[in-house]
N, C-alpha and C positions, 0 to 999 in steps of 0.2 A: 499255752504255758507250763512247763513242770513246776514239780510242787517240790521244795523242802528236802521233803525224803529222795525224790527220785536224783537232787543234787547230789547226795551223800552220796550215793551208790559209786563203786568202783568205774562204772558206764561210763554215765557222765564227768567222772572228774577225769577222766582220759578222753574224751572227746574235746572239753576242759581247754588242758593239755594241747592236745594238737593243734585246735585254733589260734589258739595263745603262741604256738609256736612259728604260727604259720606269717602272724602275726596280722592276720583275719579279725579284729572286732566287734565285726559287726555280727555276727556267730555267736563270737562271746556275748556280747548284747542279750541274743536273744535267749541264748541255755543259761543265764546266769541269774538268781530268783531275783525280780526288782525289789524295790526297796520295800520296810514294812509298813503295811497299807495303803501299800499300789499299786495297782493293773499294769504299772507303764515300764518299759524300762527304765535302766539307770542311764542317764543322759553322758554319766562318764562310766563306760566298762568295765575300765580301772574300780572304779570305789566300789561295783558290787564283789569285786577279786580279791580287794580286800576286806570286805566284810564277811565271804564267805573263807578268806585263808586264815582271820581271828577264830571263826569257831575250830575248822579245823586242825589248828596247830596244838589248842590242849587236848581233842580228841584222835584223832590220827595224824600226825607229823611226821609222819613218810610222804601222805599222802600231798596234804599241804607242800614238802619237801621241789613233790611234783608236781605240781601246780606253778607254784613260784617260782620255779627253777625254768620253765615254760614260756611265765608269761617277759620273764628277765631276757629271758632268748630271744623271746620275739620283739622285744620292748629295743632292745640292741639290734638289732639285724636294719631297723629302722634307724638310728641313731639318733635314740631319745635314751642319754645317758645318764642323767641325773636317773630317771623313774626303772630306769634297768638298773644301776645298781640298790636304790630302793629295793627290788625286788630280790637284788644276790640279798641284801641284807635278810632279807624274810626268812629266804631260803637255809643261810645259815642260824637261823633258828631253828629255825624247821629240823635241822639234821642234828642241833643239840639235843631235840625229843630224841630221835628216831636213834642218837648214840647212850641216851640213856636208855635206851631200848635195846636197843638189838648191838651197842658195838657201833666201834667207826664203820660210817658206810664208803663206801664205796661204787653207789652205784650211777645209772647214767645219768639220773638229777645231780649227785651228787657233783661227775664229771660238768656236767652241762652248767653245769653252775659257775664251776671252775673257771669254764672258754667266755662265760657274759663278764664275769671278774677282769680279764684277760683282756679284751676290746674293750671294755669300759678305759682299762687304765691306759690300755698306749692309745685309743682316741682324745682322752681331752687333756693328759698329764701328761701321754707320752713315753712313758715309763715300763719296765718290764719284769718288777715282780712278781704277780703274779701270774705271768709266762713262764719266767723262768723256775716256777713254781710250779705249772703246770705238766713244763718240760721233764722233770725229776719226776712226778706221780707219773708219767706214760711211757720211762725209761724202762721200768721193770717189765710191765707189759710186752712193750716192743721187746726188748731180748730175750725174752720165754718167748716170744711168740703167740701171747694166746692176748690177743687184742682183738675185740669184738663190734660189734655196734653200739656199744658201750661208750664207745673213748670217740664215734664218728665227729659227732659237734667239736670234742674239744681237738681232732686233730685239724679243722676246717678254723677253728680261731688260731691254731700254730700258723697254722700256713698263711692267715693272716697279715700276725703280727711280721713273718716271714716277707713276704713281698713289701710291707710295708718299711723292713729296713735292706731293702734293696739285696734279699737272701733269695734269688729266686728258683737257685737248686732248688733248695730247701722244701721250700712253697710247694715246687711239683710232684714233692715225694710228698707233702704233706697230705695235699690236697687229695693226687691220685690213691693214695692209702684210706683217705675218708670215702671212698666212691670207693673203692671197694669191700670194706666193711658194713656199708650201712646198706639200708632193705625201705621196700617205698614207707614216704611219709617218715623213717626217717632224718631225714635232707631234706632240703630242695635241690634236689639233682642238677637242676639246667639251672643254677644259679652257682653249685661249684663245680660244674661241668663248668660255666664260663668262668672264672676265677681259673677254670686250670689252664687254659684256653690264654688267658692272659701275662699266664706265672709264662707259662712259652714261650707265648712274645717275648716277655721279659727278657728268657734264660738263650734268644737265639736259634730255639726248637719253630721256626715258623712252619714247616711246613706238618709236626708233631700238637703244634697250635692250631691250624686249618684243619683238624680232621679234630678236634676237645670244638673245634666251635662249630661246625656243622651236627656236631652233636647237639649241643646246647642248643641249636635253633631247633634239631628237632626232639628233642626233649620239652623245647620252651612253648610247643602246639597240646601239650596237653598236660602237662604241668599243675596244682590247682594255687600254686606258687607265683602269685600276680610278679613278685621281684622275681620269680625266676623267667618267668618268660620275658620280661624288659631287659634284663644280663645277659638270654640270648640269644634276642636280638642283638643288643650292641656287640657280643663277641665276634657272631657273624655277620657285621657290620666289617669287624680289621683289616680283613684280608679284602674284600674287594677296594677298601679305601687304600691299603697298600699296594696292591697291588696296580691299582689306575682306572677302576672301574670307579668312578667319583658316579654314578646316578645310582647304581644296585645300591651302593654305602651312604648314601646323602638318603635314601627313603626309610631302610633298617635302623638307623639311627632316625630318623625321624619319629617313625614307629616306635621304637625301645622310650624313644622321650617320652613321651604318650603314654606311655601301658605303666610307666613308676609314679606317672601320676596319679596313678589313684591308688595306691600303695609307697609309701621311700623305702629306700634299700638303700642302703649304704652299701652294700656291695655290687649292687649295680649301678647305683652310681660313678663309682670307681668306670667298671669297665664302659658305662657310655663315653666318660671322660677321657678315658684312651680310646677310643673310637670317633671322640669329634676331634679331638689333636689330630688324629691321622686324615683322617677325609680333610679339615682346613690346609695342615700344612702341604699334600697330594693335588687340593683344588685350589690353593694359591688363594683361601677366604681367608688375608690373616685379622681381622678385623673382629670374625667368628670369634677364629685362635684366641685372639683378645680378651673376646667376652666369654667362653667357657673356661679360662683359668681363674676368671675374676671370678668366674660365679665360683669356683672347687676352694677357691682362699677365703670364700665367706659360709664354708658348706660347716664347719665343723669337725670334719673330718679329716686324720693323719695320709699322707699324701705317700704314693707311691712309689714320688721318683726322689732321687736325694737332689740336699741342695743347690746343687750346684745344675742339675740335671733341670731342674724347676727353676732356675733364675735362665738358663740357656734357653726355655720353649718361653718365656718369658719375653726377651731378647730380640728371638724368629721372629716374634710377628710383633712386637716394638716397632721396632727395623720395619719389618715387609708394610708393614700398614701405615707405614710414614709418620711412623711420632715419634722423630726425634728427641726432642726435647727426653721424654720420657725415659726414651731407649738410654741419654744420657744419662740422667740419675739413677738407672737401674746401673749402670754398670760403675756406678760411685760406692750407691752400697754394697755391690757386691766384690768390689776390691775389699772391702771392710773385715770380710768375712772370712771364714777358715773349714776345708782347704780351700775357699776359694782363689787364690791367685798361684796352686798348681795343677790347677786342671786344666785340660787341653780345651774345654769351654771356655772356661770367662778370659783365653788367651786367642780364643778363635775370634771370637766377636769383640774385644778388643784390636783383634789386627782390624776387623772390617771396621770400629769406628775410627782410626784410621785411617782407611781408604775413604771413607765417606768426609772425612777434614781434609783430605787431600795430602796426608803424609804418604807418604810412599815408605820412605826406607822404613819408619814404627813396623806400620802395616805390614811387611815382609819380615822385619825380624819378631812380632807379636807370632804372625805362620810359624819359620822357622820353632818357636817355641811351643806352641802348641803339637807342632810336627813330632816332638820329643815324647809328648806329655801322652798322646793318645797308645793308649794302652784295650787286652782283651778281660779289664773288668768292669768296662765299659759296657751302656747298651747298645746293642748291636750294630739298633739303627744312627744313634746317636755316633756313634763313631764311626759310620759313612756318611752323615753326614758334614761333619769337625773334617774329615781326609777330604772333601769337596771342599770346604771355606779354606782351606790349604793350597786346595790346588787353584782355585779361582784369584786365591790375591797372592799366590805366586807368579799365577802367569802374567796378571796383568804387573806388577813390578820386580820379577825378577825373569827365570828362561819358563816360555813356555813348557822346553821339552819336561821340566822338571814337576811343572804345574801340573801334566800331563798323567805324569807318574799315578800324583796323589786320586788323579778321578779313575784310573784303571785299577787301585785299590779300594775302592768303595765302589764300585763297577763288581768285582768281583768279592767283596762284602755283598751290597744286596743280588746278587748270582746264586750264593748261598746260600741266605734265607727266602729265594723264594720271592722277589721285592721285582716284582717285572719290570713295575711301573717306574722305578728307580733307580731301574738296572735302563731302561730306555734315555728315560733325561741324562744320564751319564755317558749314554752312546752319541747324546746332542749333541752334547759340550764337546765332546773330543773330538767327533767331524769337522765339528764348525773349528775346531783351534785348530786341524790339523789344514783342514783348508784355504785356512790365517797364513801359519808358515808357511805352506806351500806356497801362496799367491805372491813372496816376499821373499822369495828365492829361485835360484833357478839347479840351488842343491837336492836334490831329491828323496836326498835322507832328511829334506830341514825338520821335521816334526820328529825326527828322534831323539833319545839322550847318547851321552857319548856309549856307555855300556850298547846300547841298544843298535848301536851303528857298529858296537863288535860283533855282537850277534849276527846283525845282517851280514854285514863283512864273512863270516866264517859258513853261512847258512851258503854264501854262494860257490863260496870254495868249496861247496863240496861234504862240507862234516857233518856226520849225525848228532843226533842232541845232547848223546853221551858223549860223541868226543870233546862235542864243546864244554860240559862240565868241568870236563880231565884239562882243558885246557884253563878255562876262566878261573875254573877252580868254584867254582857250582854246583848245587844240585841239578839234577836230570829235570826235575819241577818245574825250579825256577829260569833251567833254558825254553823250558816248553810254553810258562808263563810271557817270559820276554817276547818268542818270537808270536804269540798270540796276538801281544799287543802290537807289535811292528806290522803285521796282516792290519791288523787294526786301525793301523794312524794312516797307516799305507795306499788303506781301500785293498788291498788285493787278495788273491783267492787259494794264494796255496805256496810253498817253497817259492817251486818251479816258478817261479812270479816275480819271486826275490833275485832268481838269480838273474833271469832276463831285465831287473831293471837293475841292475849293477853290472852287467855284461857289457 
């Protein structure tokens, strides 16, 4: 056991701060001096830290600020908000002492304390006063290109709140810069890379997210942070889950969940949640999806999904799990929210409920309303799913050839993301619908919309894409899109086969 004098040395305080920031309370307990008159360590290592800080506040407020800020950050990483706030207040008291000696501090500990305060306020109150203040404090160094590792944790805190506010592009920027500025030991890098991957997934940059996920998994094998290991494995699970490799995804998710039980982590839990949702949806394990959404509701963390997305995820899970009454009740609660009734997700689910109740006209009307509300601000995966629902309802209760257009739009969305599992599912639905339409008619173009028929006839007459674009008043890209979908619907390999079919 190290004696009191040694504990007061700067090097030991640095080790204490490192252990605290990593949430390694066992290491902390071994380093903090035991209770007076005892050789046994503190039952709660934080009690030992409190005693140590009480001494250092008066003698060396700068050291006290460093340690209190590190402890607060480590506690916030684990979602222990009340205790984190306690050490934020201790750090603030220490900064008062530093200010009296040296003037206004803008040290690493000061920014770390601001970062912790930002996360505590966001997760407990859902407000952003600390976030706004921290953003203003970083504006100067950012504008002057003078940001350093001192600002790394502050940037991570900003990134987490941006992600929670569905500002995924800003989250990507904050996490990326934090990683560029940090050095080994400053951050749980595997954790932050995993969060960056999740932000990229949410932003629609799935290929960039895949690269970050692989990097997070690589770093997870060597990080001293247990939370980083679990987040890295969870991030690495998202891609196989979305691309249809259910076995690999399930193994990674299970390993991540076991790892995070060793040391709780808000960031790791959020990445694991996203991986579990993606896995459950692709595996069709709706009861597991219901469970994981309920668990997160009880976690005390702020979600990274907006209200309508969260309702939509719950509705998907409940409906497919056969929980009809719960699904109906959820829709009633959703209808009373704002802006729920102006969300594409809401109308898609309202259409499904009408379909389940046998109200075809209402289902078709809701699908049409959802179609007018789909926009680029939605999460890319959610946007693709909404189009699939619209396509299903339109095909069942209206014109199947128009319904197929929504499937084709969803397929292009998923193809652009690299989500091969969802692309395959869209292809299967399109093929089945086209074959059904062909079997019900002698018309070789029965599976085509009016616009596609027009394009097919121009192809048969030998028009080029550029010529068709001029004739139809469309862009060449749109014409090529129509041609590709015609070939897919009719199961043809090229334009010559269209000419032969219509000869």
